[in-house]
C-alpha positions in Angstrom: 44.1 140.7 4.5 44.4 143.6 2.1 41.9 146.5 1.6 41.2 148.3 -1.6 38.8 151.0 -2.7 35.9 150.2 -4.9 37.2 152.4 -7.7 40.6 150.6 -7.6 38.9 147.3 -7.5 36.9 148.0 -10.6 40.1 149.1 -12.4 42.1 146.1 -11.3 39.6 143.3 -11.0 41.4 140.6 -12.9 44.6 141.2 -10.8 42.5 141.0 -7.6 41.0 137.7 -8.8 44.5 136.3 -9.4 45.5 137.3 -5.9 42.4 135.7 -4.4 43.0 132.5 -6.4 46.5 132.5 -4.8 44.9 132.4 -1.3 44.5 136.0 -0.3 41.3 137.7 1.0 40.7 141.3 -0.1 38.3 143.7 1.5 36.6 146.3 -0.8 35.9 149.7 0.8 33.6 152.5 -0.1 34.5 155.9 1.5 37.0 154.0 3.8 34.4 151.6 5.2 34.5 147.8 4.3 31.5 146.8 2.2 32.5 143.5 0.6 35.2 140.8 0.8 36.7 138.8 -2.1 37.6 135.2 -1.1 38.3 132.1 -3.1 35.3 129.9 -3.8 35.2 126.5 -2.2 36.7 123.8 -4.5 34.3 121.2 -5.7 34.7 117.8 -4.1 35.4 114.7 -6.1 32.6 112.2 -6.3 33.0 108.9 -4.5 34.0 105.9 -6.8 31.2 103.5 -5.7 32.7 100.5 -7.5 36.1 101.0 -5.7 34.3 101.4 -2.3 32.3 98.2 -2.9 35.5 96.3 -3.9 37.2 97.5 -0.7 34.4 96.6 1.6 34.1 93.1 -0.1 37.7 92.4 1.0 37.1 93.2 4.6 36.3 90.4 7.1 32.9 90.4 8.7 32.6 91.9 12.1 32.6 89.5 15.1 29.9 91.4 16.9 27.3 94.0 16.0 28.0 97.7 16.4 25.6 97.9 19.3 27.5 95.1 21.1 30.8 96.8 20.4 29.6 100.1 21.9 28.2 98.3 25.0 31.6 96.5 25.5 33.5 99.7 25.2 31.1 101.6 27.5 31.1 98.9 30.2 34.8 98.4 30.1 35.3 102.1 31.0 33.1 102.1 34.1 34.8 102.8 37.3 
């Protein structure tokens, strides 16, 4: 992580944003003390394609037992 003074950050903001986009984090200091941190924003997640999900689940065979029964079988099989 790099540190830069507030005055330098104001003078070179576009360069700092490019570095942050590349994965760096940069601390901004005032009088030698850190006051802010530049980091990349979280990338937006892609929405789920509901039609594709429904098509996938339609091709799956039905479960032989309920989820509750499956958990009970797994739990009871692990007893000592």
